[in-house]
N, C-alpha and C positions, 0 to 999 in steps of 0.2 A: 469592618473587620474581615469580611470575606475577601476583599481585595488584597489585604495584607497577607492572608493565607495563600492566595493565588500567586502573589509576588514571591513569596518564600518558595513555593513549589517550582516556579519558573527558574529560580536560582539553583535549585537542586537538580533539575533535569538538564542534561547535556544533549541538545538536539543534534550533535555531531558524533554521538556514540550509539552503536546499535543496542548495547546492553547497559541498563542503568543500575549499576552496582550500588547497593545500600538503600534503594528506594523502597519504601514500605507503603502498604495499603492506606494506613492512617495519614501518610503524607499527601496522597491524592484525594482522599475522601475523609477529612477530619470530622470529628464530632461537631455538630452545630449547636449553638446555644439558642437558636430561634425556634426550635421545635419542628424543623423541616428535615426531610430525608437527606442524608449526606450525599446521595448519588446526584442530586441536583434536579430530580424529577419534579420538585415543587409540591409533593404530597406532604401533608401534615402527619407527624408521628402521633400515634394514639397509644393509650394505656402503657404497656410495658416496652414499647418500641423505643430504643435508645439511639440507633443510627440509621436503620433501614426501614422503609415503609412496607416492604414486602420481600419475599424470597426472591422474586424477579429482580428487584432493585439490588439486592445483595449479590446475586449471581452476575448480573450485568456489570456491577462495579468491580468485582473480582476479575472477571474476564478482561475488562478494560485495563485494569491495573497490570495484568500479566502481559497484555499487548504493549502497553507503554513501556513496561520494564524491559521488554525485548525477548520474552520467552518464545522461542521458535516453535515449540510444539503447539502452544495455544494459538499463535499467529497462523500457523498452517491449518489447524483445525477450523478456526473461524473463517479463514479465507476460502477454504474448500466449501464451507457452508454457504458462503456468499456467491462464489463464482462457479462452483461445481466442477472445477478442473478445466474450464474452458479459458483459453487464452483471450485476454481482453483486446489484443491487437489483431490477431488473425482469425479468431473464432474456433480454432482447432481444439478438440478435446484431447488432452495429453495426460498420461499417467505420471510422467516425470516432470510436472510443472514446477515453476519456481515462483517464490514470493518476491515481488518487486516493490520498492518504494517509489511511488509516483514522483514525489519530490525526493531527489537522491539524498543519501545520508551526508555526502560531502557538501551539500547545500543547506543542511539543517533539517533534513527530513526524517531523522530518527526520533525515537521517543514520542510517537504519534499514535493516534487511534487507527482503527481499521480503514478510515476514509483515505488515508495516504498509502494504502497497500492494495496491490492488484495481483492477479494470477497472470503469468506469462509462460508460454512454452520456452524451452531453453534457447531456441533460435531467436525468437523475438526479444528475449531478455538480453542476449548477447548484442544484438543489433542496437537496442535502446541504450545499453550501457556504453557501447562504442560511440554511438552517435552523440550522446550527451557529454561524454568526457573528452572525446578527441575532435569532434567536429563542431564545437560550439562557436566557431568563428564564421560559419556559413549561415544563411538565412534558415528560418524554421521550415519554410516551404521546401527548400532544397534538401534539408535533413529528412523531411518526411518522404520525399521522393526516393532518396537513397535508402531509407529504411524499408520502403515497400519493395524496391528492387532486390535488396538483400534477402528479405523474407521469401521472395519467390524463388530464390536460388536453393533453398534448403531441401534436404531429403526427409520427408515426413514418415519414415519407416516406424518410428516409435509413437506416432500420433495417429488418431483416428479423426477424420473430418466429421463435423457435425452433419446432421441430416439436412438442414437447410443449406441452400447454395452459398458458396463462399467465394465472392468475386475477387478477393485479395489474391488467391492462388491461381486465378485464371487471367492474369494480366498479359499473358503472351510471352514474348521473348524476354529473356533476362539479360541480354547483352546490353551494354551501355550504349545509348544512342548519343549522337553529337549534341542534341538539345539538352539532355540530362547532364552531360559533361560540362556544357556551357553554364548551366544553372548552378552547378556545384562550385564553379570557379570564383564566384563573387562573394 
């Protein structure tokens, strides 16, 4: 029966849309008839408990629901708790950070939990988005080299570097060398 419910939920969720209109908490976490918590933690419900084994289970399920539904306020709040405003690519702490789908929405990365989201500074987010959408015909190694080169070009006036050393911003010259150009051509 649980597989039937999961199949119905998968049909309801559109992984190519950022916001899941009409999705309800009971759609993701339906009442279970087997006496276990609806969040999937595996705890047995006792006495008066009907859906959740604890307040933690309930809060976690509600947070997960809002993230899957696409509520940007909850996504940003939880992402800040996870990454603390540090860019996952360059390590810079930035007040104007952006939430990024690791697997892009256009490839089915929407309607996911927090594991498909990361904090990026605006420069790294632009580089990643450009690289994924426009340069997907080159090798991943060449795309990574290009991304590193572009990140080193930006002016970090709105960002504060973390206290630990950050080698990504100390790569030297940002001008394109013949070897980089050759790698990007195949």
